[in-house]
C-alpha positions in Angstrom: -2.2 -12.8 -17.8 1.3 -13.7 -19.3 1.0 -11.2 -22.2 -1.4 -7.7 -22.2 -2.1 -8.9 -25.8 -3.9 -11.8 -24.5 -6.5 -9.3 -22.7 -7.4 -7.8 -26.6 -10.8 -9.7 -26.3 -11.8 -8.8 -22.9 -13.4 -5.5 -23.8 -16.0 -6.5 -21.3 -13.7 -5.7 -18.4 -14.5 -2.2 -19.0 -10.6 -1.1 -19.2 -11.2 0.7 -22.5 -13.9 1.6 -24.8 -16.3 4.8 -25.0 -16.3 6.8 -21.5 -13.1 5.1 -20.4 -9.7 6.3 -19.9 -8.3 4.5 -23.0 -10.4 4.9 -26.5 -9.5 1.1 -27.6 -7.2 -1.6 -26.8 -4.5 -0.1 -28.8 -4.2 2.9 -26.5 -4.7 0.9 -23.4 -1.6 -1.7 -24.6 0.2 1.6 -25.9 0.4 3.2 -22.1 0.0 -0.3 -20.0 3.0 -1.9 -21.7 5.3 0.9 -20.8 4.4 -0.2 -17.0 6.1 -3.7 -16.6 5.0 -6.9 -15.1 4.5 -5.8 -11.6 1.7 -3.7 -13.3 0.3 -6.9 -15.0 0.2 -8.9 -11.8 -1.2 -5.8 -9.8 -4.0 -5.5 -12.6 -4.8 -9.2 -12.4 -5.1 -9.2 -8.8 -7.3 -6.3 -8.9 -9.5 -7.7 -11.7 -9.9 -11.2 -10.0 -10.6 -9.3 -6.6 -13.9 -7.6 -8.5 -14.5 -11.1 -9.6 -14.0 -9.9 -13.4 -11.3 -12.1 -13.9 -10.4 -15.7 -13.4 -6.8 -17.3 -13.5 -6.0 -20.8 -12.5 -2.4 -19.6 -12.0 -3.0 -16.6 -9.9 -3.6 -17.0 -6.0 -3.0 -14.8 -3.2 -1.4 -18.0 -1.3 1.8 -17.0 -0.1 1.5 -13.4 -1.4 3.0 -10.8 0.9 1.9 -7.2 1.1 2.6 -4.0 2.9 0.5 -1.6 4.0 2.1 2.0 3.7 0.3 5.2 5.1 1.5 8.4 3.2 0.4 11.8 3.7 -0.9 13.4 0.8 -0.2 17.1 -0.4 -3.7 19.0 -0.5 -3.1 18.7 -4.5 -2.8 15.1 -4.3 -5.8 14.6 -2.3 -7.9 16.9 -4.7 -6.5 14.8 -7.7 -7.6 11.7 -5.9 -11.1 13.0 -5.3 -11.6 14.1 -8.8 -10.6 10.5 -9.9 -12.7 8.4 -7.2 -15.7 10.9 -8.3 -15.1 10.0 -12.2 -14.9 6.5 -11.3 -18.3 6.3 -9.2 -20.0 8.4 -12.3 -18.5 5.6 -14.6 -18.9 2.2 -13.2 -17.6 -0.8 -15.1 -20.2 -3.0 -17.2 
């Protein structure tokens, strides 16, 4: 994913559309374009992990990750639980 605009044809990924967080690609582009290149890399890795996106240039070889354990507040835990519930009720196509 070198540019977000390259995803415009990928409606099948379920990142925008009816019942999703973003109404259409333009809404998705407006919000996500502010996130920067790091977000694009993370999005590409997540979609690749799910088997929803294939990229010859994206590899986990020599990738480094650090796992952090962070204690969430009660409010943060409730928000996370609500988001997880929403995700399971609206699975990707």
